[in-house]
N, C-alpha and C positions, 0 to 999 in steps of 0.2 A: 191761159185766164179764161175763166166759165163766167158766162153772163145771169143773170136769172132773175123772177119778179115775185116777191113777195106779199100779201094780201093780208091786208089785218081791215078789221072795222074797226071805224076812229074813239065810237063812245068804250069801249072791249079798249083798245087799245092801239090807240095811234103813233104819229109820227114822235113828235112833242112828248111822245111819252119815253119815249128810245133814242132821242139825242136828250131829254134826262138822265140814261144810267150810262153816259158819258163811253170812256175806252173801253170800259168790262163789256158793253154791250151787255146784252140779255136774250135767254132759248128764245128760240121762234118753237117754243110748246105749242102741245094741244092738237097738232096735227093728224089726225087719226084718218085719210088716203094714204091707199099703196102704195100711188104710184107718186103723189106727194113728198111721203117718206122715204119714198129709191130716188127721188132729186135730188133730196140733202144728203143720202146716203152718195150721189157723185161729187157731190161740192168737197173747193178744194178753198187753203187758208186764201184769203186775199180775192180770192171770188166775190165779181161787185153784182148789185143787183136793183128792182128799183123796190122801193116800198109802195105800194099803194094803195090806196083810203075802199073799200071796199063801200056795199049795201051803202051807205049813207057817203058825196062826195064820187066817188067811183071816180080816183085821177090819179095821177104816179105825182106823188111829194116831194119825194127824195132820194141818194141812195145810198145804201149799205153796205159793206167789206163782212161778209164771213171771217167773225174772229176764233168761229171752235169749228171743230170737225165733229162728223157726227157720234152721234156720243143718246143714251139710254135718255131719252124725255122725266125729268123731275117729276110730271106730270102726275101719270100715272107706274102703276104695277107691272102692266103689261108688255113683255119684253121684245111683242111688235113694235113698236113704236117710238122712233128715231126722231133726234134735233137737232141742228145746227145754235150758235148761237152767231149772231152779227150784232153789230154797232154801225150811227149814224156814219154814215161821212159828209154828205150837206146835201141843202134842201135846194132842189128846183126856183131854180128862181121864179118862172115861170107852173106851175101845176100843165101836164098840160093831162087833160081826160079823155075819158072814154068816146066819146063819141070824134073828140080827133081822133083818137090811133082808127077806129073806123070807118071814116073818112081818109083818110089814108090810104094812098095804094102800096106804097111801099110797106106798111104795115099789116093788112089785107092776111098774107098769110099768121100773123101771131098770138102764138099758142094767148092768149088775151081774149082777140077776137074769133077764132076757132072753138073754145072752151073755155069760157069766161068762169065757167064754177072752179079748176083746178086752182089750187091756194099756194101752193108752191110752182111756178115754172119756167122752162130755160128758156130765152133771149138769146138769141142771133144780134151778129157779133155788126150787120144793118143795121138790126131792129134797133140796137143800144145805142150808136150814134145817130138814127132818127131821132127814136124817143127824145136826146141828149139833146137836137139841135133845137128840136121843137119845145123844150123846156129852159130853151139860152140856157142850156149848164152843163160845164167839161166832162166833159167824158170820164 
């Protein structure tokens, strides 16, 4: 199993919106960055990810699961763009802010710290465990 981080603007599509979709989940569509797209192409069913509120909030608020493998993005006819589907697994007991992550020496190499603009990014096993601990949430 691999771990990921998915960024979304909460006023466009937030954690509560994904939770409302239930077990069927939702396409993680609209990604127009090759590196983010390539990350989604590497995902396997059952991979887990953090749901991160970008722009406002700047915090990890929940855990998602990949529930459909990479497929054409339904929001475009351009064959270059793929997406996966994700569903909400559980909310964080305590959201983990970007400031908290930046202050943690164990997370200094996290992609979120090094390349904060990348909308879909890998997370290491150690980073996953540390962020879940910080959020008082079962990994």
